[in-house]
N, C-alpha and C positions, 0 to 999 in steps of 0.2 A: 669826649666824644659825642656828650648826646645830646651837649647844645648844637654843634657837626650836622647830627643825624636831624634835628629839630628843627635850621635851618633849612638845608636841604627839601626835607619833605615841604615846606612852605614853600620853597621856589617851585620846587617840579610842579605844586597843586596852581600856583600865579599861572603858569608856562602852558600856551595852547599846544593841546596836540591831535594831531587827525590818526584815526585807528588805522591808516596804512602808515604811518610811521611812527604808531607806537610798537610795532614789533621788530623794526630795527632800531628804535631805541631802547630794550630791554636786551636787545641781542648785543646790542656792538653795547651795552652800561655809557649810550651817550645824553649827553643834558641835549634838550629840544629847543630850537634859537623860536622865537615868533614871526610872523613873517605874516607877511601882506596875502591876505585870500582873495583869490575874484571877486564873488561877490560885494565885500564896499568897494573894492575900486571901481566895478562897475557902475552901482550905484553912484558915484561921487561922480564921475566925468560925464554919465549919460541923465544922469535926476531922477530915473525910474525908480521909484518907491516900493521895493519889491524886497522881500525878507524871506531868508530860509536858506537851504543848500542850492545851489543853484539850479539840482534838475528840478528843484520844482516851481523855476519860474515862471514858466514855460504856462503851464496850468493856472497859476497864480495872474498874470497877467490879463486873460482871458474874461472878459467883458469889465476889464481896468483899463487897461491900453490898448490900441489898435496894434496889431500883430499881422504877419506876413509873411513871406517868404520871395519878399525885393530886396536885398541888403539898400540901407540910405546912410548917410552919414551922422551919426546920436544914435542909430541904434542900434541894439544888444542882440548881437549873437548868441543865440542859447541852446548849449550844449548839449545834445541828450545823455545821461550818465551808461558808461559803454569799458566794457574790462575793467583795464583796473583806475580807471576815471567811472566810482560808485556816484559819487556826487554831485557827478556832471560838470558844467563850464560854462560862463560868463561872461562875453568882451564887447565892447563897446567899437563898435565899425568908426574910422578915423576917416576913411575915403574911396569910395570908389575908385575903381582905376577903368573896367570895363565889364563884362556880360559874367564872366569867370575870375574876380581876380579883386579882392577888395584889401586895405589894411586896418589892421586894428590894433586897438590899444589893450591892452590887458594884464594882468597878475595872475605870478604865480602858475603859466604856465611852463616856462622853460629855466631850470636850476640855470645859473650865470654865474662861474668863476664857482661852482660847486656848492652856490647859494640858492635854495626855491627862497621863494615869498618875493624873485623880484616883476617890475616893471617894465614892458615891452611896450613901446612906444612904431606905433605903423611898420608892424609887422607884418609881412605877404600871406591868407587865407585863398584857398585856393578850389571852386566849387570843381568840384572832380563826381557829382550825380549826373549817371544818367541818362536825368531827363534835364538837366539844368534848374534843373530846381532849389537848387542851395542845402538838399535833403543829406549832402556827403561834401563836408571839407577836410584836406590837408592844409597843416600849419606849419606854419618856419617856427621850427628846431634851433634855439643858437647853439646847444651841444654839435650839432650836425654840423652847423651853417646853411643849412639849406631846409627848403620845406621835407618835410616828416613825411613820413614811407606809410601811417596808420590815415586812412578814412573814417575820420570823426564823425558820427549819427547828428546832426542838427535838429531841432523843432523848428527853427523857424527865425525869425527878427521881432522886437520888442521895441515897438516904436516910440519913443518920448515925448511927452508935452511937451518940451522948451527948444529952441532952437539950437544947436550946437554950438557950447561956449568956446573963446578960444581958448588956449591952452594953458593950462596950467602948471604949476609943479607941486607935487606933494611931497612932502616931504621925510623921507623913510628915515628910522630910529635903524642908529646902528645896529650892526649882527648879534652884537654883542652890551649888553651896557654894564658897569662896573656896579657890584649889587653896594648901595648907598653908604654908609657907617651907618648912617638912622636907624636905616632899616633894620641893620644889624646886633644896633643896638638896643633895641627892643627885646631884643632872645639873649642879653645876657646874665640873665639873672637865671638861666635857665644852669643846675651844676651839672658837673664831669661825671 
């Protein structure tokens, strides 16, 4: 019993958790899966080297990268913290369709097949701001099968220093990896 508790405690420490997930984790007694966050994905596809929570990207970009309110392919759309999205969100613009619609590549927006942390490519975002300034958008939400109803506040666009790159695949780890025998054997000396 003690051996199993030690292994569970170590696995729990190795599993990333967001504050919003922790309450559900404790309430349901479920193990959290590691999942891809929007920040490392946006950094990878855009080349913009900003670190930290998504809601900090806009301020961090000032003086380091060009910023503005006009979408461009390769730019990062920086969402403000809002309601249940307290850490903000960042998404890369893959294509500009017209003055009020763009396609985004982003991670950890829609749960797909019940799993968070999924990558979505070329999903629709619509400018719903009264002044057509991209300060509020509605974004495709997979569980609805359409653009969602929430108007999300946007700080603006952070423009990458590099030219948009051809699409490449980012390998996703399986939702649950089996714990290796080698890892478990490291705790075999714990007595029951």
